[in-house]
C-alpha positions in Angstrom: 69.4 24.0 17.5 73.0 23.6 16.6 75.7 25.4 18.6 77.3 28.5 17.2 79.8 27.6 14.5 83.5 27.8 15.5 86.4 28.1 13.2 86.8 24.3 12.9 87.6 23.1 9.4 86.7 19.9 7.7 86.8 16.6 9.7 90.1 14.8 10.1 90.2 12.2 7.4 93.4 10.3 8.2 92.8 6.7 9.3 95.8 7.1 11.7 94.4 10.3 13.2 90.9 8.9 13.5 92.0 5.6 14.8 94.2 7.3 17.4 91.2 9.3 18.6 89.0 6.2 19.0 91.8 4.3 20.6 92.6 7.0 23.1 89.0 7.3 24.0 88.6 3.6 24.7 91.9 3.0 26.5 91.7 6.2 28.6 88.3 5.3 29.9 89.4 1.7 30.7 92.5 3.0 32.6 90.4 5.5 34.7 87.9 2.9 35.6 90.5 0.3 36.5 92.2 2.8 38.8 89.0 3.6 40.6 88.2 -0.1 41.0 91.8 -0.8 42.2 91.2 1.8 45.0 88.0 0.1 46.1 90.0 -2.0 48.6 90.6 1.1 50.7 87.6 3.2 49.8 84.0 2.7 51.2 81.7 1.1 48.7 79.5 4.1 48.4 82.5 6.3 47.7 83.7 3.9 44.9 80.2 3.9 43.4 80.1 7.7 43.3 83.5 7.9 41.7 82.5 5.3 39.0 79.3 7.2 38.4 81.1 10.6 38.2 83.6 9.0 35.8 80.8 7.8 33.6 79.4 11.3 33.5 82.8 12.7 32.4 83.1 9.8 29.9 79.8 11.0 28.3 81.1 14.5 27.9 84.3 13.2 26.5 82.4 11.0 24.0 80.4 14.0 22.8 83.6 16.0 22.3 85.6 13.3 20.5 82.8 11.7 18.4 81.1 14.9 17.7 84.3 16.4 16.4 85.1 13.3 14.3 81.8 13.3 12.4 81.3 10.4 9.9 80.6 6.8 10.9 82.3 7.2 14.3 79.8 9.8 15.4 76.9 7.3 14.9 78.4 5.3 17.7 77.5 8.0 20.1 74.1 8.5 18.6 73.3 4.8 19.2 74.8 4.8 22.7 72.5 7.7 23.7 69.4 5.5 23.1 70.3 2.6 25.4 71.0 2.2 29.0 74.5 1.5 30.2 75.0 -0.5 33.4 78.1 1.5 34.3 75.9 4.5 35.3 73.8 4.5 38.5 70.0 4.4 37.7 69.4 7.8 39.1 72.0 9.3 36.8 71.3 7.5 33.5 68.9 10.1 32.1 71.6 12.8 32.5 74.2 10.4 30.9 71.9 9.8 27.9 71.1 13.5 27.6 74.8 14.3 27.3 75.2 11.8 24.5 71.9 12.8 22.9 73.5 16.1 21.8 75.1 14.0 19.1 71.7 13.5 17.5 71.3 17.0 16.3 73.8 19.2 18.0 77.3 18.2 17.0 80.1 20.7 16.8 79.3 22.8 13.7 81.8 23.6 10.9 82.2 27.3 10.0 80.2 28.5 7.1 83.4 29.8 5.4 84.4 26.1 5.0 80.9 25.0 3.9 80.2 27.8 1.3 82.5 26.4 -1.4 80.7 23.0 -1.0 77.4 24.6 -1.9 78.6 26.9 -4.7 80.8 24.3 -6.3 78.0 21.8 -6.2 75.2 24.0 -7.5 77.3 26.0 -9.9 76.3 29.4 -8.6 76.8 31.6 -5.6 74.8 31.1 -2.4 73.2 34.5 -3.1 72.1 33.5 -6.6 70.7 30.2 -5.4 68.8 31.5 -2.4 67.0 34.7 -1.6 68.2 34.5 2.0 70.6 32.1 3.7 71.1 31.9 7.5 74.8 31.0 7.8 74.4 29.6 11.3 73.4 25.9 11.0 70.2 24.7 12.6 71.5 21.2 12.9 75.0 19.6 12.7 75.1 15.8 12.3 77.5 13.0 11.3 77.7 13.6 7.5 76.7 17.2 7.1 74.9 20.2 8.6 71.6 21.9 7.9 70.8 25.6 7.2 67.6 27.5 6.9 67.1 29.5 3.7 64.4 30.9 1.5 64.1 30.5 -2.3 63.4 33.4 -4.6 59.8 32.3 -4.9 59.4 32.8 -1.1 59.4 29.2 0.1 61.3 28.4 3.3 63.7 25.5 2.8 66.3 23.4 4.7 69.6 23.0 3.0 71.7 20.0 4.0 75.4 20.2 3.0 78.1 17.6 3.4 81.2 18.4 5.2 84.3 18.8 3.0 86.3 15.6 3.1 83.6 13.6 4.9 83.8 10.8 2.2 87.5 10.2 3.1 86.6 10.3 6.8 83.9 7.7 6.4 86.3 5.5 4.4 88.8 5.8 7.2 86.2 4.8 9.8 85.1 1.8 7.7 88.7 0.6 7.5 89.1 1.0 11.2 85.8 -0.9 11.7 86.9 -3.7 9.4 90.2 -4.0 11.4 88.4 -4.1 14.7 85.9 -6.7 13.5 88.8 -8.8 12.1 90.5 -8.7 15.6 87.1 -9.7 17.1 86.6 -12.7 14.8 87.4 -15.3 17.4 84.8 -13.7 19.7 82.1 -12.9 17.1 82.7 -14.9 13.9 79.1 -14.4 12.8 79.1 -10.6 12.7 82.8 -10.4 11.6 82.3 -12.1 8.3 83.4 -10.3 5.1 79.8 -10.3 3.9 78.5 -8.5 7.0 81.3 -6.0 7.0 80.6 -5.3 3.3 76.9 -4.8 4.0 77.7 -2.3 6.8 80.2 -0.4 4.6 77.7 -0.3 1.7 74.9 1.2 3.7 77.1 3.8 5.4 78.7 4.7 2.1 75.1 5.2 0.7 74.6 8.0 3.1 77.2 10.1 1.1 75.1 9.8 -2.0 72.8 12.9 -1.7 71.5 12.4 -5.3 70.1 9.0 -4.3 68.8 10.4 -1.1 67.0 13.2 -2.9 65.3 10.6 -5.2 64.3 8.4 -2.3 63.0 11.3 -0.2 61.0 12.7 -3.1 59.4 9.3 -3.8 58.4 9.0 -0.2 57.1 12.5 -0.1 54.9 11.7 -3.1 53.8 8.4 -1.6 52.8 9.8 1.8 51.3 13.1 0.5 47.8 13.4 2.1 48.6 10.8 4.8 46.5 11.4 8.0 49.5 11.5 10.4 52.8 10.9 8.5 54.6 13.8 6.7 57.7 13.6 4.6 59.2 16.9 3.4 59.4 17.3 -0.4 62.7 18.1 -2.0 63.7 21.0 -4.3 65.5 19.2 -7.1 66.9 22.3 -8.8 68.7 23.1 -5.6 70.1 19.6 -5.0 73.4 18.1 -6.1 76.1 15.7 -5.2 76.7 17.2 -1.7 73.7 19.5 -1.3 70.2 18.5 -0.5 67.4 21.1 -0.3 64.0 20.2 1.0 60.9 22.1 2.3 61.5 23.4 5.8 59.6 21.5 8.6 58.8 23.9 11.5 58.1 21.3 14.1 58.9 20.5 17.7 61.6 17.9 18.6 60.5 14.6 19.9 62.1 15.4 23.3 59.4 18.1 23.8 56.9 15.5 24.8 59.0 13.5 27.3 57.0 15.0 30.1 53.6 15.0 28.3 50.7 12.8 29.4 50.8 9.1 28.6 48.1 9.3 25.9 50.2 11.9 24.0 53.4 9.9 24.2 51.7 6.7 23.3 50.0 8.2 20.2 53.3 9.7 18.9 55.1 6.4 19.7 52.6 4.4 17.7 53.0 6.8 14.7 56.8 6.3 14.9 56.4 2.5 15.2 54.0 2.4 12.2 56.3 4.5 10.0 59.6 2.8 10.7 58.6 -0.8 11.5 55.6 -0.9 9.2 57.7 0.1 6.2 59.8 -3.1 6.6 56.8 -5.4 6.6 54.6 -3.6 4.1 57.1 -2.3 1.6 60.3 -4.3 2.2 62.1 -1.0 2.3 62.7 1.3 5.2 64.7 4.2 6.7 67.5 2.5 8.5 68.4 5.5 10.8 65.5 6.0 13.3 66.4 8.3 16.2 64.8 11.3 17.9 66.9 13.8 16.0 65.1 12.7 12.7 61.6 13.3 14.0 59.5 16.5 14.3 56.1 16.9 15.9 53.6 19.1 13.9 50.4 20.8 14.7 47.3 18.7 14.3 49.0 15.6 15.7 51.0 14.7 12.6 54.7 13.6 12.8 57.3 14.5 10.2 60.3 12.2 9.4 63.6 13.5 8.2 66.9 12.1 6.7 66.7 9.2 4.3 70.4 8.7 3.6 70.5 5.2 5.1 67.6 3.7 3.2 67.5 -0.1 2.8 65.5 -2.2 0.4 65.3 -5.8 1.4 64.6 -8.9 -0.7 60.9 -9.8 -0.2 62.0 -13.4 0.7 64.2 -12.1 3.5 61.3 -10.1 4.9 58.9 -13.1 4.6 61.5 -15.1 6.6 61.5 -12.5 9.4 57.7 -12.6 9.4 57.6 -16.4 9.7 60.3 -16.2 12.5 58.1 -13.8 14.5 55.1 -16.0 14.1 57.0 -19.1 15.2 58.6 -17.3 18.1 55.2 -15.8 19.2 53.8 -19.4 19.2 56.9 -20.5 21.2 57.5 -23.1 18.5 61.2 -23.9 19.2 61.5 -26.7 16.7 59.9 -24.5 14.0 62.4 -21.7 14.8 65.3 -24.0 14.5 64.0 -25.5 11.2 63.5 -22.1 9.7 67.0 -21.0 10.7 68.3 -24.2 9.1 66.3 -23.7 5.9 67.3 -20.1 5.7 71.0 -21.0 6.2 71.4 -19.3 9.6 72.0 -22.6 11.5 74.7 -24.6 9.9 74.0 -28.2 8.8 76.4 -29.6 11.3 75.5 -27.1 14.1 75.0 -28.3 17.6 72.7 -25.4 18.5 69.5 -26.5 20.1 65.9 -25.5 19.3 65.5 -24.0 22.8 68.6 -22.0 22.4 67.4 -20.6 19.1 64.0 -19.7 20.5 65.5 -18.1 23.6 67.8 -16.0 21.4 64.9 -14.7 19.3 62.7 -14.0 22.3 65.4 -12.2 24.3 66.2 -10.0 21.3 62.6 -9.1 20.2 60.3 -10.0 23.1 58.1 -6.9 22.7 57.0 -8.1 19.3 55.8 -11.4 20.9 53.6 -10.5 23.8 49.9 -9.7 23.2 49.7 -7.0 25.8 50.4 -3.3 26.3 54.1 -2.8 26.9 55.8 0.5 27.9 59.4 0.3 26.6 62.3 1.5 28.8 65.9 2.2 27.7 67.0 -0.7 29.9 64.8 -3.1 27.9 66.6 -2.2 24.7 70.0 -2.4 26.4 69.2 -5.9 27.6 68.0 -7.0 24.1 71.0 -5.6 22.4 73.3 -7.3 24.9 71.6 -10.6 24.3 71.9 -10.2 20.5 75.5 -9.0 20.1 77.5 -9.0 23.3 80.0 -11.9 23.6 79.2 -12.4 27.3 75.6 -13.2 26.8 74.3 -16.7 26.8 72.2 -16.3 23.6 75.2 -14.8 21.7 77.5 -17.7 22.8 74.9 -20.2 21.6 74.6 -18.8 18.1 78.0 -17.1 17.7 79.2 -19.5 15.0 76.0 -19.6 13.0 75.6 -17.6 9.7 73.9 -14.3 10.1 72.6 -13.2 6.7 74.1 -9.7 5.9 70.7 -8.3 4.7 69.4 -8.7 8.3 72.0 -6.4 9.9 70.0 -3.3 9.2 66.6 -4.7 9.9 67.8 -5.7 13.4 69.3 -2.2 13.7 66.0 -0.7 12.6 64.2 -2.8 15.3 66.5 -1.9 18.1 66.7 1.8 17.3 63.0 2.1 16.7 62.3 0.5 20.1 65.0 2.7 21.7 63.3 5.8 20.2 60.0 4.8 21.7 61.7 4.1 25.0 63.2 7.6 25.0 59.7 9.1 25.4 58.3 6.2 27.5 55.7 5.2 24.8 53.5 2.1 25.4 51.5 0.1 22.9 50.5 -3.4 22.0 53.3 -3.8 19.5 52.3 -7.5 18.9 48.8 -6.5 17.9 50.1 -3.8 15.5 52.6 -6.3 14.1 49.7 -8.7 13.5 48.2 -6.3 11.0 51.3 -6.7 8.9 52.4 -10.3 9.5 49.0 -12.1 9.7 46.6 -9.7 8.0 44.7 -9.0 11.2 42.3 -6.0 11.2 43.6 -2.7 12.5 44.3 -2.8 16.2 44.0 0.9 16.9 42.3 4.0 15.5 45.6 5.1 13.9 45.7 1.6 12.2 42.2 2.2 10.9 43.1 5.6 9.5 46.3 4.2 7.9 44.4 1.2 6.3 41.7 3.5 4.9 44.3 5.9 3.5 46.3 3.0 1.9 43.1 1.5 0.4 42.0 4.9 -1.1 45.5 5.4 -2.4 45.6 2.0 -4.1 42.5 2.9 -6.1 44.1 6.0 -7.5 47.5 4.4 -8.5 
């Protein structure tokens, strides 16, 4: 549930203003931590540790205030941080730290309805009262691009109405310019991920989130496709109440994913497998996927079904690119280092004159995606995902240094993001599964590994006969 709206207006859109906020956030935190560490020469070790941990807690609250107020692409930084472990926080306090940041998933600072009303009415060409029989002016969710309201149509249907913040397009544009600048400065450290092609790919996908007309079409196609599925639900849209900045869908009255964090293992594992099959399976089966998996976009329904929301960041990949990822998984699972290197060379990742070794390539893939490669039941933890992300993108990691000058294909940026965020979402509820066995259904044509796999396969087979 979103917090009560304040009198805040539209997000700050100036690149200078938004850049100053981000810069102050980073520099301020660095100065505070440096001061604490400088004092460690005269303070007991346990006292220094407590100060650093308390500072991390304050930093989380500060992140929520700053990034939640900024909206746009900047806010997504906090959403992703909430799903991984940060070594700066003591183990016994990490859950509290992540929970502070997790408010950014569906509980950002709302914008007052007086500011949002003109967005709806200008977009739909009618008053709110004419468009809807009832309209609750307090948002039920406030996120990075817009906020969501509960309403009813004149035919009695209950709907969710997502409305973009005024000026959010300019805010996102500012954030992307800041991102391009930061990546340019980081080119000597990370030439692979600072390429113009990679930056353009990120910018294109984040800009797509602003296109509610495209999102409405995508969501309706998915709702039609999954209609009647045994455990996956996609809410249908209401096209006559959709526009450029307004998206109206059927209302999903479900529980948040966090409601099962303390449930028994079987319950968490079942929900985790559904999440994995929806997000990860779409990549391999359909070469198209929702690129924004996180707990705020998931609702648990009666009867064991799971509903998935928000399709603004939807990515369609070239089938050859997906096939290359499938082959890479198979080679890495077989620990075929030479095969991995040869594939990376043929796909243009490893340069012709590269000095990277086969073992370095295999190690990089295994470190970043090991849960796909082990034929055993694995219960993912946030620290597992943190270590994988660190190995893949942090300049201090051995794997990153080995491959830092190779050519990362831009189309794989969001498939890797999908992988990390799906795994992080599973880790947030402590879900376990044999992810390798499930992957094998998609990458080698193995028979269903679980009961849910059997149900999904039967549904897809029946659906194929009616198409």
